[in-house]
TITIKOL-288871 format. One line per 8 residues: their letters; for each residue x, y, z of C-alpha. Coordinates in Angstrom, 3 decimals, padded with zeros to 6 digits, always signed. Layout:
<nodes>
A> X/Y/Z  ... .
</nodes>
This chain:
<nodes>
XXXXXXXX> +000.000/+000.000/+000.000  +001.437/+003.413/-000.896  +002.875/+005.507/+001.898  +001.466/+008.905/+002.813  +004.139/+010.813/+000.912  +003.276/+008.941/-002.295  -000.379/+009.882/-001.852  +000.663/+013.486/-001.144 .
XXXXXXXX> +002.552/+013.617/-004.458  -000.457/+012.128/-006.251  -002.698/+014.824/-004.760  -000.274/+017.534/-005.827  -000.146/+016.188/-009.392  -003.948/+016.010/-009.637  -004.289/+019.488/-008.142  -001.856/+021.012/-010.617 .
XXXXXXXX> -003.418/+019.256/-013.602  -007.119/+019.715/-012.863  -007.765/+022.593/-010.478  -009.552/+025.590/-011.979  -010.575/+023.604/-015.056  -013.996/+022.489/-016.237  -014.631/+018.801/-016.756  -015.387/+017.755/-020.324 .
XXXXXXXX> -015.434/+014.112/-019.235  -016.390/+012.619/-015.892  -016.865/+008.874/-015.840  -017.259/+007.287/-012.399  -017.087/+003.574/-013.123  -018.562/+002.158/-009.948  -022.176/+000.950/-009.802  -023.393/+003.389/-007.146 .
XXXXXXXX> -022.159/+006.396/-009.175  -022.817/+005.171/-012.704  -025.536/+007.747/-013.405  -023.724/+010.759/-011.905  -022.955/+013.465/-014.474  -020.235/+015.959/-013.490  -019.515/+017.243/-016.983  -019.242/+021.016/-016.959 .
XXXXXXXX> -018.389/+021.109/-013.261  -015.188/+022.811/-012.123  -012.448/+021.084/-010.179  -011.578/+023.338/-007.238  -008.756/+021.411/-005.550  -007.287/+018.041/-004.673  -005.579/+017.375/-001.383  -004.453/+014.361/+000.592 .
XXXXXXXX> -005.390/+013.422/+004.121  -003.106/+010.631/+005.230  -003.602/+008.014/+002.512  -006.926/+009.434/+001.319  -007.442/+011.701/-001.702  -010.097/+014.416/-001.692  -010.944/+016.065/-005.018  -013.359/+018.959/-004.540 .
XXXXXXXX> -015.698/+019.762/-007.420  -018.046/+022.733/-007.844  -021.190/+022.120/-009.877  -023.311/+025.247/-009.815  -024.290/+025.822/-006.170  -023.352/+022.248/-005.238  -020.024/+021.392/-003.632  -018.935/+017.790/-004.061 .
XXXXXXXX> -015.893/+015.825/-002.911  -014.668/+012.809/-004.844  -013.076/+010.601/-002.202  -010.626/+008.010/-003.505  -008.118/+005.660/-001.894  -005.357/+003.756/-003.684  -005.312/+000.755/-001.310  -002.845/-001.878/-002.548 .
XXXXXXXX> -002.996/-001.608/-006.341  -004.498/+001.779/-007.170  -002.845/+004.610/-009.071  -003.739/+007.803/-010.889  -002.337/+008.484/-014.364  -002.269/+011.895/-016.081  -002.305/+011.699/-019.869  -002.764/+014.010/-022.847 .
XXXXXXXX> -006.286/+013.622/-024.290  -006.448/+010.687/-026.662  -003.212/+009.046/-025.508  -003.292/+005.301/-025.044  -003.739/+004.284/-021.413  -000.916/+002.455/-019.668  -003.236/-000.024/-017.943  -006.255/-002.027/-019.172 .
XXXXXXXX> -009.490/-000.081/-019.535  -011.384/-002.529/-017.322  -009.190/-001.433/-014.388  -010.251/+002.222/-014.720  -012.562/+003.343/-011.912  -012.562/+007.107/-012.524  -011.928/+009.169/-015.671  -011.782/+012.956/-015.322 .
XXXXXXXX> -011.061/+014.869/-018.516  -010.408/+018.498/-019.418  -009.382/+019.964/-022.794  -005.710/+019.544/-021.812  -005.458/+016.417/-019.665  -007.149/+013.123/-018.844  -006.818/+011.812/-015.295  -007.513/+008.092/-014.960 .
XXXXXXXX> -007.760/+006.360/-011.595  -006.987/+002.648/-011.959  -007.890/-000.091/-009.462  -008.909/+002.425/-006.826  -009.891/+000.759/-003.571  -012.425/+003.468/-002.694  -014.509/+005.714/-004.962  -017.161/+007.846/-003.258 .
XXXXXXXX> -018.908/+011.111/-004.074  -020.219/+013.077/-001.120  -021.052/+016.670/-000.213  -017.878/+018.512/+000.705  -019.496/+019.486/+004.010  -019.593/+015.754/+004.864  -015.884/+015.021/+004.352  -015.448/+014.245/+008.034 .
XXXXXXXX> -017.714/+011.248/+007.531  -014.872/+009.541/+005.615  -011.688/+011.084/+007.059  -012.745/+012.476/+010.437  -011.588/+009.302/+012.212  -007.982/+009.770/+011.093  -005.224/+010.862/+013.408  -003.061/+013.916/+012.723 .
XXXXXXXX> -001.918/+014.112/+009.111  +001.878/+013.847/+009.052  +002.040/+016.039/+005.951  -000.449/+018.672/+007.066  +000.946/+022.054/+005.996  +000.566/+023.388/+009.531  +002.033/+020.355/+011.337  +003.337/+021.442/+014.718 .
XXXXXXXX> +003.471/+020.645/+018.447  -000.321/+020.411/+018.754  -000.442/+017.722/+016.057  +002.390/+015.800/+017.707  +000.739/+016.002/+021.132  -002.531/+014.691/+019.722  -000.666/+011.852/+018.005  +001.047/+010.956/+021.293 .
XXXXXXXX> -002.296/+010.955/+023.086  -003.759/+008.573/+020.525  -000.700/+006.317/+020.503  -000.752/+006.088/+024.299  -004.311/+004.807/+024.052  -002.889/+001.901/+021.988  +000.138/+001.308/+024.213  -000.626/-002.406/+024.709 .
XXXXXXXX> +000.019/-003.099/+021.012  +003.362/-003.584/+019.291  +005.167/-000.509/+018.020  +004.751/-001.736/+014.454  +000.987/-002.232/+014.779  +000.430/+001.096/+016.511  +002.378/+003.033/+013.895  +000.218/+001.510/+011.156 .
XXXXXXXX> -003.009/+002.567/+012.887  -004.226/+005.507/+010.800  -006.415/+006.704/+013.654  -003.223/+007.459/+015.604  -001.098/+008.977/+012.838  -002.242/+009.345/+009.240  +000.267/+008.484/+006.542  +002.544/+005.707/+007.827 .
XXXXXXXX> +002.646/+002.489/+005.813  +004.476/-000.793/+006.275  +007.761/+000.494/+004.877  +008.028/+003.513/+007.158  +006.862/+001.537/+010.191  +009.655/-000.983/+009.657  +012.290/+001.635/+008.974  +011.270/+003.678/+012.014 .
XXXXXXXX> +011.652/+000.634/+014.252  +015.171/+000.142/+012.914  +016.137/+003.770/+013.335  +014.986/+003.674/+016.964  +016.604/+000.271/+017.656  +013.249/-001.322/+018.448  +012.205/-004.854/+017.621  +008.882/-004.429/+015.736 .
XXXXXXXX> +007.108/-006.586/+018.351  +008.137/-004.306/+021.230  +005.044/-003.098/+023.111  +004.515/+000.594/+022.556  +004.434/+001.009/+026.339  +008.056/-000.203/+026.461  +009.452/+002.469/+024.121  +012.155/+004.146/+026.194 .
XXXXXXXX> +012.375/+007.843/+026.993  +013.975/+009.800/+025.529  +012.931/+010.160/+022.745  +009.880/+008.056/+023.587  +006.572/+008.099/+021.780  +006.822/+011.816/+021.032  +010.125/+011.047/+019.332  +008.392/+008.457/+017.139 .
XXXXXXXX> +005.839/+011.049/+016.020  +008.615/+013.547/+015.253  +010.574/+010.900/+013.332  +007.523/+009.939/+011.271  +006.884/+013.546/+010.307  +010.537/+014.129/+009.450  +010.809/+011.041/+007.221  +007.645/+011.744/+005.260 .
XXXXXXXX> +008.440/+015.443/+004.930  +011.961/+014.769/+003.629  +010.661/+012.260/+001.079  +007.516/+014.004/-000.115  +009.197/+015.703/-003.081  +011.122/+012.709/-004.424  +010.004/+009.484/-006.052  +012.732/+007.363/-004.404 .
XXXXXXXX> +011.973/+007.116/-000.720  +015.061/+006.936/+001.471  +015.600/+006.546/+005.202  +019.374/+005.998/+005.054  +020.320/+009.328/+003.487  +021.673/+007.470/+000.424  +019.374/+007.149/-002.602  +021.587/+004.357/-003.965 .
XXXXXXXX> +020.891/+002.228/-000.868  +017.710/+003.861/+000.329  +016.347/+001.522/+003.016  +017.771/-000.133/+006.093  +015.634/-003.271/+006.508  +012.355/-003.104/+004.574  +012.077/-005.871/+001.927  +015.689/-006.912/+002.636 .
XXXXXXXX> +015.035/-010.287/+004.315  +018.056/-012.582/+004.118  +020.427/-009.777/+003.204  +023.100/-008.253/+005.465  +022.252/-005.328/+007.702  +023.803/-002.173/+006.324  +024.940/-001.212/+009.830  +026.233/-004.421/+011.420 .
XXXXXXXX> +026.245/-007.106/+008.718  +023.888/-009.521/+010.480  +021.155/-011.167/+008.397  +017.850/-009.273/+008.181  +014.942/-011.334/+009.488  +011.289/-011.264/+008.495  +008.031/-012.227/+010.160  +004.419/-011.182/+010.583 .
XXXXXXXX> +002.670/-009.055/+013.171  -000.942/-008.123/+013.687  -004.310/-009.620/+014.519  -005.373/-012.789/+012.669  -006.353/-012.028/+009.101  -004.668/-008.614/+009.183  -001.045/-009.589/+009.655  +001.634/-007.406/+008.109 .
XXXXXXXX> +005.115/-008.481/+007.043  +007.918/-007.058/+009.177  +011.686/-006.834/+008.695  +014.330/-006.271/+011.371  +017.965/-006.763/+012.315  +018.323/-009.061/+015.359  +021.513/-007.266/+016.440  +020.498/-003.630/+015.928 .
XXX> +016.932/-004.283/+017.146  +017.273/-006.839/+019.970  +014.209/-008.357/+021.550 .
</nodes>
């Protein structure tokens, strides 16, 4: 599943391509929206909230929000009108066209159209957005409060809970555990101070903020060897040379793959 910084870049691309333009094509290819006609409406903005995308559309006096989520396989493509699509047409869930660009959302996990005033119905449960433009101490304190409420869970599980912090995916959760020397299964309540849980929130914000403007995500500071442990099972740790291990964490049916160094992240 894409990380929050990937979704942020997607929102920025859609915003730059569509905002302020009238829709000449608007095809919402999900059964519940098959009869909706947004042609002639104006795209006002697109922004991300954690891993959610909110495209706001003005149609006369009506204010709509197209809520989409990439989930595991989704992506948005921006193409010149008439250009051949890079994925099969049957995977397209949303097509938004203007005279200068066609935006196609493929394999989107969520496609909903709701009044803009009701956006909180779909994103109001999320924790502080790590890439909110006004991120500051109040956001971090709220994140800490929410994480403390989940302190009986493993660090890895808690970091993935979007109601605590919005934007962390499996890659960043694993890399953050390495950077803090924590086995992924460590209970959140056992995270030592300093830097403690507040330090985890600060680290999450810093990693996503540093990576939001580049396609290659890096936690090592080296784009040639960008990650410490994620997806490196069986390979040597970049820090100590020990073999990276892998396992699964999470409740039954919702387990997530984890990666860690047994030397740098002792149990």
